[in-house]
N, C-alpha and C positions, 0 to 999 in steps of 0.2 A: 505494500501500498504506501501511495507516495506521500508526501507531503500535502501537496492540494487536495486530495479527497479526504485527507485525516481533517484538515482545514473548514472543507465543506459540510463533512456529517457530524464531525464530533459533537457541535453543540447542539443537534438535534441527539444525538443519543443520552449527552446528559440531561437535556430538557425533558428528553420523554420518561426517565425515570424520578426527574424533579417530580414531573406533573403528578407521575403514579404515587409519589409517597405525600403530596402534600392535598391530593383528592381523599386519599385514604384516611389521612388526618382529620380531616373536617368534615368526611362523610358520617365517619364513626360517633363523632359526638349529636347530630340530627336522631342517629338511630338509636340512644342509649334508652330513651324510656320504652320503646318496642321491644330490645331486646330484654329489658330488665322484666317485661309481663310474657316475653316465652321462657327464658329463663327460671322465674317464677322468684325473683328475688327483686329488692327496694332499689331504683334508679340510682339513690346515691352510693349504695354500696358499690356499683359498678365503676364508682371512678378509677378503682384499681384499673380498669382495662383501657381508660385513657393514660392515666398514669404510669403504668406500669411499661408502656412502650415509648413515652418518654424518656423514662429512668434508664429504660435499655440504651436509648440513644445516646444520652450522657455517659454512661457508665463506659460504652463501647465506641465512641468517637475517640480518645486517646490513644486508642492502639490500630486507630483504620491506617495513620502514617506509617508507622512501621511497618504493617501487613504488607503495604504498597511498595515500599522501599524494599521489602526482602521477598515477596512474590510476584512481584510486577502488577503496573495497573490493571492490565486487561484481564488478568487473571483475577483478582479480587474482585472487580468489580462486578466481571459475568457471575461470578461466586455470588455475590450478595445481592443480585437481582435473585439469583436463583433459590438463595435462600429467603428473600422478602417474599416472593410469590409463593414458596410452599408452603410457606407461616399462614399466608393468607389463606388459603384453599382451609389448613387447621381449622382456621378463624372460623370461616362461614361453616366449618362440619362440627363444631363444639356443641358440646351438649351441657354442661353447664359452666359457670362462673370462672371457677378456678382453670378450667381446661382454655378457656377464651382468653385468660391473663397470661399463662402459660405461653401460648399462640404468638400474644403479643409482643411481648418476652423477645421471643425469636423472631418476629416481625421487626422490632426497635433494631435487633442487633444487627439484621440485613440494611436497615436504612442508614443504620451509622457507619457502615464503610461505602455506599451509594455517592452520598455528594460531596464528603470531603475527598475522595480520591477523584471522582469526577471533575471536582474543580482544581485537583492537582493536574490533572492529566491535562487540563485546557492551558491554566498555565507553563506549562512545558513543551507545549503545541506552540501557541502562537507568541508573537514578537510583542512586545511591549507599547507598539504602536497599533497592535492590531486586537490587544488584550482585551481593552473596554469594550470594542464593539460584541466581543463574541462573550464577554460575562452579560452584558446588557440583553443578549439574546435567551440566556439561558436562565434567567432572571424572571421571565415572562410568567412562565409556570408557575411558578412562586405564587404571584400575585393572583391567578387565573385559578390554580387550584380551590384557594380558599374563595374565588367568587361565583366556581359552578359546583364546589362541593356541598355545602347546606340543601342546595336547590336539589341536584342531583340524588342526596341522598334519601332528602325527602320524599321523592316520587318513588324511588326504589320501595322506601318502607312502607309507603299508601300503597302502591300497586302491586308490588313482589312481596318479599321477606328481607330481613335485615339481613340475612345471611348472605345475600347475592350482592351487596355492598361489599363484601371480600371477593367474591369469583371475578368482579369484572378485573382485577387487577390483573386474571391469568394470561387475559390474551396482549394487556400490555406489556405484560414483563416478558412474554416469548417473543416480541416483538423487540422488544429492549434486550434482547438475550443474542439476538440476530445481527441487530445491528454494531453492538458493542464486539460480537465477534469477527466483523468483519472490518470495522471501522475504528476500533479503541486503538489507539495506539500502545505498546507495552513496553511502559517505564521503568524502570528497577535504580534502586539508589545505588550512587556512587560508593557510599562507605556506608552501609546500614547500621545503625546503631542498635545495638543489644534492647531485648525488652525488657522493662524495668517491672520483673514480676512479683517483688515485694512491694511496690509502689501501686502497682494493680490493685493485690489483695487488700492492702490496707485503704486504698480509696474507694475501690470498689465496694468494699464489705462494710465501711462504713457507711456511705452514701446511700445505700441499700435498706439498712438498719435504720437509720434515721428516715428515709422517707416510707418504710413500713409502719414504723410507728406513728407518724402521722397518718398514714391509712386507718389504721385500727385506733385511733387515738376517739373515742367518742361510738366507736361501728362496735365492739366488741367489748366488755367486762374485764379489762385489763387491770390489775390493781394498780395502785400508786406507785407501790414499792418495785412493784417487776418494772412498770415504765419509766420509774426513776434510774434503775440499773442498766437499763436498755440504753436509755438517753446517753449514760456517762459511758455506754462501753462506746455507742456511736461516736461521740465526740473526741474518747480518747484514740481510737482508731483513725480519726481525721486528723489530730492532733500529732499521733504518731507518724500520718505521713508530710505532716510539715515538715516535721524534724528529719524525714528520711530525703524528700526531696532536695534541702539544703547539702545536705554529705553526699548524694549518689551521682554519678558524675556524667549519668544519662538518665535523670528521672522522668517517670510518665507528664508530670505537666510539672515544667519548671517555675515554681511558687517566684523565683527571683524576680520575672519580668513585673510583677507588682507593684516594684519600687519604681516604675515610671510610672508617674503622679497620673498623666492625663489615661492612661489603660488602664491603672488602677479606677480611675474614678468613673470610668465606661463600665468597667465591669462589675464593682462591687455596686455602686449605685445603680446600674441595670438591672443585677440583681433583685434588688427590691422592687422595682418599678416593674419589672416583669413577675414579679408574683402576685402585685394586683393585678395586672392584666392578665396574667394565666389562668384566673378563674374564670374567667366571664366565656369562654369556648361550651364549658360544659356546663355552668349555670343558666346561659342565658335558654338555652334549648327546653331545659326545666319547666324555667319561668313561662316561656312561651305554650308548652305542651300540658303541662301539669299543672300549671298556677293560671293560666289563662284559658286552656282548652283547645288550645289551637290544633288542628291535623297537623303530622308533620313534614307535607308538604310546605304550607303555610310557614310554619316555624323556619323552614329553611331559607325562603323566601326574604324572611324577616333578617337573616345571616347576611344577607347580598348587601345591602347598601354600604357595610360598614368596609367589605373587600373592596368594592367599587371606588367608592374614597382613597380608600388607599392607596390602589392606583394613580387617582388624577393629583394626587399630592407629591409622587415623584416627581410631577411634569416642573413642580414651583419651590420642592423643598430646597434647591440648591441656591436658589434666588433667596430663600429666608435666611438661611446660614449666613450670606455673605454680606445682608441687610444687617443682619441682629447680633452674630457669633453665638460659637455655642452657647458660652456660660448662661447668656439670657434668654436664646432658645429654650434649653432643656431644664433651667429653673422653670420659665412660665408654664411649659408645654405639659410637664410632668403635673402642675396642677389644676391645667386644663382637664387632664388623663381622667385623674382623680376626682373631678367634679362631673365628668360625663359617666363615670361609673358610678357615682351616688343618684344622677337622674334616674338610671334603672329600678331605683328603689320607691320609684314614685310610680312604677308602670302596674298597673292591675287590671281587673275585667271589667271593661269601661273605657279605658284608656284609648283615645282613636289611633287609628294604624298608623296616622301621617306620623303625628308623636313619635310613637317609636322608632320607624325610620328614622328622622328627624336625628336622634339620639346615635344611632347608629352610622349616620353620615359624619356626626362629629367623631365619634370614637374613633372612628378608620383613619379619618383625616390626622389627629392629634397621634395617633400610633403610628401613621407610618413617617411623619416628620420624628418622634422620638424614635425610632429604630433606625432609621437613616443618620440621624444625629450622633446615637450612641454608637452605632456599630462602626462608622466613620474618625470619630476624635480616639476612638481606640488606639489606631494604628498613626495617629499623629507624630509620637515620637517614638513610635519602635523601629530599630534598625533592621534592614534588610533582612540578613540571615536568621533574626529573629521572628520572623512574621508569620513562617509555619507554624511554630508553637505556640504564639502569641495567639493567630487566630483558632487554635485546638484549645486552647484555655477559655478563649472568650466562646466556643461555641458550645462547650461542654455546663460551663455556667449558665449560659441561656435554655438549655435544656434542661438543667437542674430547678432553676427558677419558674421554669411552666409546669415542673413537676409538682414542686410546692405551693404554687400557686392554686392548683387544681385541687390539691388535699388541704390547703388553709378554705377556701371559700367552701366545701365540702363539711369542713370540719365545723365553721361556725353554721350552716345551715344545718347541719343534723343537732348541734347542741344547742339551737332556740326551736327546733322543732321536738327537741325534746322526746316526750313516750308519744306523742300524738301520729296516726297513721301518716304516712308520706301521699293517700290517697285524699288528705283533707287539704281540698284547694284551697281554703281562706288559711290554714295554720302554715303550709309550705310557703305559699306567697310570702309570706309576713317574715319566714326563717330566710327566704331566700332576699327578702328585702334587708334585712341585717347583716348577711354574708355581704351583700354591695357596698353598704356602707363602711363595713369593718375593709375590704378591699379598698376603695376609695382611701378612707384614712391612712392606710400603708402608703397607699401611690403617692396622696401629698406629701407625707413624711419624706419620702425618697428625695423631695425635689431640697431639701438641704445638703444632700452628697454634691450636687454640681455648683454649688457656690465655691467651692475649692478650686476649681476651676478661673483662670486667668481670663482676662477680656482678649488677651491675643491667642490664647491656646485656640489650636486647629485653624488658622488663617491661612497657611499654607494649603490648608484642603478645602476649607471653604469656598478660597477664591481662584480656584483650580477649576476645568471644566469637570462638571458631573459630577462631584466627588461620592454620591450619595448612591451611585449607580451599582455600587459593589456589594451591596447590602442584598440579601436575600428574606432579612429578617421581616 
């Protein structure tokens, strides 16, 4: 395969897999109530179906680069697609929630290798003057997926079965495997670094245990002593990894990069912000379908304005950042996101649909600006050789924050719902309103972290041509 063919078809290969991944993640949220009814469990208990996938992504992303260097981009990419497709079939065949969660974990592992390896291949294939155009092409499915996902999911659940939302990945996955086999370049690392197995065990176990605690808290009768012991163990494991990362020559995640101020503010501040935002994709379908009594297809349509507004913001975000600067944009915009999340606490039966659509438009608009700003400022002061590791850390933290956000939102909802049944529409709506308020407050608080930025931070990026286009968040 010559370079011309690789440049022509490689963006299509990566875009196809990203579209499949994004479509799947957004379709599932709309189908949660139908899944719960089919599997005879409560809707809130199925938050693990969503968070297990995101958690698997977060834990597995750090090893994707190592695998590509060791085994080659083509082999790893094709294997990742095959794993994702096979896991999708297992999801569709699941007979209970534990089997579905296990299949989603496997699916997340496959997804964790697809996009990072795809990005790496594009970076190594295209020269710098062509890289921006190639990445922009790949990013489009990341925006179209959330735009179509809720609607497609709603229509499938309404007319067919929730199981079919996973089976649609099979033909897409087979096409992607064929394209990858024919057009994906096979790059290997010049000097593959050894895998940090100790770091992988410490980080993965600590994060998995902490996430599990958030899942079961308020869902099962876990006594306070046991919860405290497990929390201490999880924090100790993560602290042990932090110590290990300082001494290891090739750590899984090189935490020393957090000494770079703009990168630290983006990652840590963004982590808190995304916890607030991360609960919405799970909670909103519950509000629309169980709280307001809307059918799944209509619930999916109500999720579209947010994705449409996000695409619109991409057109003007560069000019907004160039005009006001990163510190002012991130500080003010974070508060606006919190305010918008809070507005969902006023949505109830009888609320005009145009009001809900207006809130969704604002949410997508502000979220898109926030993610573009946080993702681009992260690399403002990161040197070229550290860009790959910085991207790995940022991607892992993004996925973790979304997982924690889903868990936190459902935890607050379950707390205020108490012993009342989730079929009680009034009680569930009230509990969801409390969850939106809690997430809104947390998001607003995170705006304080962005005050530590300087007025001149990110000027080299914000005054460059289209700096935010490199983000798929």
